[in-house]
SEGUBA-431182 format. One record per atom (N, C-alpha, C): x, y, z; residue in three letters. Coordinates in steps of 0.1 Angstrom, whole numbers, padded with zeros to 4 digits, always signed. Each point is the difference from the previous one (the first is absolute). Layout:
<rs>
XYZALA ...
</rs>
This chain:
<rs>
+0008-0012+0000MET -0008+0012+0000MET +0009+0013+0000MET -0004+0010-0008LEU +0008+0012-0001LEU -0004+0010+0011LEU +0011+0006+0006LYS -0003+0010+0010LYS +0000+0013-0007LYS -0009+0009+0004ALA +0000+0014-0005ALA +0010+0008+0007ALA +0007+0007-0008LYS +0011+0009+0006LYS -0007+0012+0006LYS +0005+0005+0011PRO -0006+0012+0006PRO +0003+0012-0009PRO -0011+0008-0001VAL +0001+0012-0009VAL +0008+0011+0007VAL +0010+0004-0006ARG +0009+0011+0006ARG -0002+0013-0008ARG -0001+0010+0008SER -0001+0013-0006SER +0013+0004-0006SER -0001+0007-0012SER +0013+0004-0006SER +0005+0013+0006SER -0008+0006+0009ARG +0004+0012+0006ARG +0008-0003+0013ARG +0009+0009+0002ARG +0008-0001+0012ARG -0007+0007+0011ARG +0004-0003+0013LYS -0007+0005+0011LYS +0001+0015+0001LYS +0011+0006-0005ASP +0002+0015+0001ASP -0009+0007-0010ASP -0007-0007-0010GLU -0008+0007-0009GLU -0015+0000+0004GLU -0003-0005+0011ARG -0014-0001+0005ARG -0005+0014+0002ARG -0012+0003-0005GLY -0006+0013+0001GLY +0004+0010-0011GLY +0008-0004-0009SER +0004+0009-0011SER -0012+0004-0009SER -0010-0008-0002VAL -0011+0003-0008VAL -0008+0012+0007VAL -0001-0001+0013SER -0007+0011+0007SER +0007+0013-0001SER +0013+0000+0000ILE +0008+0012-0001ILE -0002+0006-0015ILE +0000-0009-0009GLU -0001+0004-0014GLU -0014+0007-0002GLU -0010-0006+0006LEU -0014+0006-0001LEU +0000+0013+0007LEU +0006+0002+0011VAL +0000+0013+0007VAL +0007+0010-0009VAL +0010-0003-0008ILE +0006+0009-0008ILE -0007+0003-0013ILE -0006-0011-0006LEU -0006+0001-0013LEU -0014+0005+0000LEU -0008-0003+0010LEU -0014+0005+0000LEU -0002+0015+0000LEU +0008+0007+0008PRO -0001+0015-0001PRO +0003+0005-0014PRO +0010-0006-0006ALA +0004+0005-0013ALA -0012-0003-0010ALA -0006-0012+0001LEU -0011-0004-0008LEU -0012+0010+0002LEU -0003+0003+0012PHE -0011+0009+0003PHE +0003+0014-0005PHE +0012+0004+0001ALA +0004+0013-0005ALA -0002+0001-0016ALA +0004-0010-0007VAL -0002-0001-0014VAL -0015+0000-0003VAL -0008-0007+0007MET -0015+0000-0002MET -0006+0013+0002MET +0004+0007+0011PHE -0005+0013+0003PHE +0004+0011-0010PHE +0013-0002-0005LEU +0005+0010-0010LEU -0008-0002-0013LEU -0003-0012-0004GLY -0008-0003-0012GLY -0014+0006+0002GLY -0006-0002+0011MET -0014+0006+0003MET +0000+0015+0000MET +0011+0006+0006GLN +0001+0015+0000GLN +0001+0005-0015GLN +0008-0007-0007ALA +0003+0004-0014ALA -0013+0000-0008ALA -0008-0011+0002ALA -0013-0001-0007ALA -0010+0011+0004ALA -0001+0003+0013LEU -0009+0010+0005LEU +0004+0014-0006LEU +0013+0003+0000TYR +0005+0012-0006TYR -0003+0001-0015TYR +0003-0010-0007TYR -0002+0000-0015TYR -0015+0002-0003TYR -0009-0007+0008HIS -0014+0001-0003HIS -0005+0015+0003HIS +0005+0005+0011ALA -0004+0014+0004ALA +0005+0010-0011ALA +0012-0002-0005ARG +0005+0009-0010ARG -0007-0002-0013ARG -0005-0012-0004THR -0007-0002-0012THR -0014+0007+0001THR -0006-0001+0012VAL -0013+0006+0001VAL +0001+0015+0000VAL +0011+0006+0005ALA +0002+0014+0000ALA +0002+0005-0014ALA +0008-0007-0008ILE +0003+0005-0014ILE -0013-0001-0008ILE -0007-0011+0002ALA -0013-0001-0008ALA -0010+0010+0004ALA -0001+0004+0013ALA -0009+0011+0004ALA +0005+0013-0006ALA +0013+0003+0000ALA +0005+0012-0006ALA -0003+0001-0015ALA +0001-0011-0007GLN -0004+0000-0014GLN -0014+0002-0002GLN -0009-0006+0008GLU -0014+0002-0001GLU -0004+0015+0003GLU +0007+0006+0010GLY -0002+0014+0003GLY +0004+0009-0011GLY +0012-0003-0006ALA +0005+0008-0011ALA -0010-0001-0012ALA -0005-0012-0003LYS -0010-0001-0011LYS -0012+0008+0002LYS -0005+0000+0012ALA -0012+0008+0004ALA +0003+0015+0000ALA +0011+0004+0004ALA +0004+0014+0001ALA +0004+0006-0014ALA +0004-0009-0009GLY +0005+0005-0013GLY -0011+0004-0010GLY -0012-0002+0003GLY -0011+0003-0009GLY -0001+0015-0002GLY -0006+0004-0011GLU -0001+0014-0003GLU -0009+0008+0010GLU -0011-0007+0004SER -0009+0007+0009SER +0002-0005+0014SER +0011-0006+0003ALA +0002-0005+0014ALA +0003+0012+0010ALA -0005-0003+0012LYS +0002+0010+0010LYS +0013-0004+0008LYS +0004+0009+0009ALA +0012-0002+0008ALA -0001-0012+0009ALA -0011-0003+0005ALA -0002-0011+0010ALA -0003-0014-0007ALA -0002+0000-0013ASP -0003-0013-0007ASP +0011-0010+0001ASP +0012+0004-0001GLY +0012-0010+0001GLY +0001-0005+0014GLY -0001+0008+0010VAL +0001-0004+0014VAL -0011-0009+0003VAL -0012+0003-0004SER -0012-0009+0002SER +0002-0013-0006SER +0004-0001-0013ALA +0002-0013-0007ALA +0011-0008+0007ALA +0011+0006+0004ALA +0011-0007+0006ALA -0005-0006+0014ALA -0007+0008+0007SER -0005-0004+0013SER -0010-0012-0001SER -0008+0001-0010SER -0010-0010-0002SER +0007-0013-0004SER +0010+0001-0008PHE +0007-0012-0005PHE +0007-0007+0013PHE +0006+0008+0008VAL +0006-0006+0012VAL -0010-0007+0009VAL -0012+0007+0001ASP -0011-0006+0009ASP -0004-0013-0006ASP -0002-0001-0013GLU -0005-0012-0007GLU +0011-0011+0001GLU +0012+0004+0000ALA +0011-0010+0001ALA +0003-0006+0014ALA -0007+0006+0009GLY +0002-0005+0014GLY +0001+0010+0011GLY +0002+0013-0005GLY +0001+0011+0010GLY +0012-0002+0009GLY -0003+0002+0013ASP +0010-0001+0011ASP +0006-0014+0002ASP -0007-0010-0006ASP +0006-0014+0001ASP +0011-0002-0010ASP +0001+0009-0010VAL +0011-0001-0010VAL +0010+0011+0001VAL -0006+0012+0001LEU +0009+0013+0000LEU -0005+0009+0011LEU +0004-0003+0012PRO -0004+0009+0012PRO +0004+0014-0002PRO -0009+0009+0004GLY +0003+0015+0000GLY +0002+0005-0014GLY -0007-0005-0010ALA +0002+0004-0014ALA -0006+0014-0002ALA +0008+0009-0006THR -0005+0013-0004THR +0004+0002-0015THR -0008+0008-0007ALA +0003+0003-0014ALA +0000+0016-0001ALA +0009+0004-0009THR +0001+0014-0003THR +0001+0002-0015THR -0005+0011-0005GLU +0000+0003-0015GLU +0007+0013-0003GLU +0008+0000-0010ASN +0007+0012-0005ASN -0003+0001-0015ASN -0006+0011-0003ARG -0004+0002-0014ARG +0006+0013-0006ARG +0007-0002-0011THR +0005+0011-0008THR -0008+0002-0013THR +0004+0009-0008ALA -0007+0002-0013ALA +0001-0012-0009ALA +0010-0008+0002THR +0002-0011-0010THR +0000-0014+0007THR +0003-0001+0013THR +0001-0013+0006THR -0008-0001+0013THR -0004-0012+0004VAL -0006-0003+0013VAL +0008-0010+0007VAL +0003+0002+0012THR +0007-0010+0008THR -0008-0003+0013THR -0002-0012+0002VAL -0006-0005+0013VAL +0010-0008+0008VAL +0001+0003+0012THR +0010-0007+0009THR -0008-0006+0011THR +0003-0013+0003VAL -0007-0008+0011VAL +0011-0003+0010VAL -0003+0003+0012ARG +0009-0003+0011ARG -0007-0009+0011ARG +0008-0009+0006GLY -0006-0008+0010GLY +0011-0008+0006GLY -0004-0011+0007HIS +0010-0009+0007HIS -0003-0014-0004HIS +0010-0008+0000SER -0002-0014-0002SER -0003-0007+0013SER -0008-0011+0000LEU -0001-0008+0012LEU +0013-0006+0003LEU +0002-0003+0013SER +0013-0005+0004SER -0002-0012+0010SER +0010-0010-0002VAL +0000-0011+0010VAL +0009+0003+0011VAL +0007+0011+0000VAL +0009+0005+0011VAL -0008+0010+0007VAL -0003-0002+0013PRO -0007+0010+0008PRO +0007+0013+0001PRO -0008+0011-0002GLY +0006+0014+0001GLY +0007+0005-0012GLY +0000-0008-0011TRP +0007+0005-0012TRP -0010-0001-0012TRP -0002+0011-0007SER -0009+0000-0011SER +0007+0008-0012SER +0004-0008-0009PRO +0007+0006-0012PRO -0009+0010-0007PRO +0006+0011-0004SER -0008+0011-0007SER +0000-0003-0015SER -0012+0002-0006ILE -0002-0002-0014ILE -0004+0014-0007ILE +0007+0004-0010VAL -0004+0012-0008VAL +0001-0004-0015VAL -0011+0002-0007GLN -0001-0003-0014GLN -0007+0011-0007GLN +0005+0004-0012SER -0006+0010-0008SER -0002-0004-0014SER -0010+0006-0006ALA -0003-0003-0014ALA -0003+0014-0007ALA +0005+0002-0012SER -0002+0012-0007SER -0006-0003-0014SER -0009+0008-0004LEU -0006-0001-0014LEU -0002+0014-0006LEU +0000+0001-0013PRO -0003+0012-0006PRO -0015+0005+0003PRO -0001+0012+0002ALA -0014+0005+0003ALA -0007+0003-0013ALA -0012-0004-0001GLU -0008+0002-0013GLU -0003+0015+0000GLU +0001+0006-0012ARG -0003+0014-0001ARG -0004+0003-0015ARG -0007+0010-0002VAL -0004+0004-0013VAL +0010+0010-0006VAL +0005-0004-0012THR +0010+0009-0006THR -0006+0005-0013THR +0004+0012-0004ALA -0005+0006-0012ALA +0007-0007-0012ALA -0008-0002-0011PRO +0005-0007-0012PRO +0010+0009-0008PRO 
</rs>
């Protein structure tokens, strides 16, 4: 009859607990990478909403019969429809109109996974203002 050999660990006694130490070192790094990716996604999304709102505001303000508040109103409405303070907290829009161009600027903050830190977002869009010219 064959005797089973005792199973011996290939690890030496001085290596016991090394997996625990590796996890203590690697898990914070893994969590940092995950939080960094989440923060980058939140920032990018807020920036995209801000530029889209500025473009909508510039389109509304660039019309020939547009009033001064039309661009601000359109940009604010776009931010509200996109999620409001859940996407771009503290969003404000401003309009600057010259004889030839209209510029709408949207300012706000990105949501943050780091308490007490809220990255600032500023996006602008400019379009030519519609106007009647003599032939």
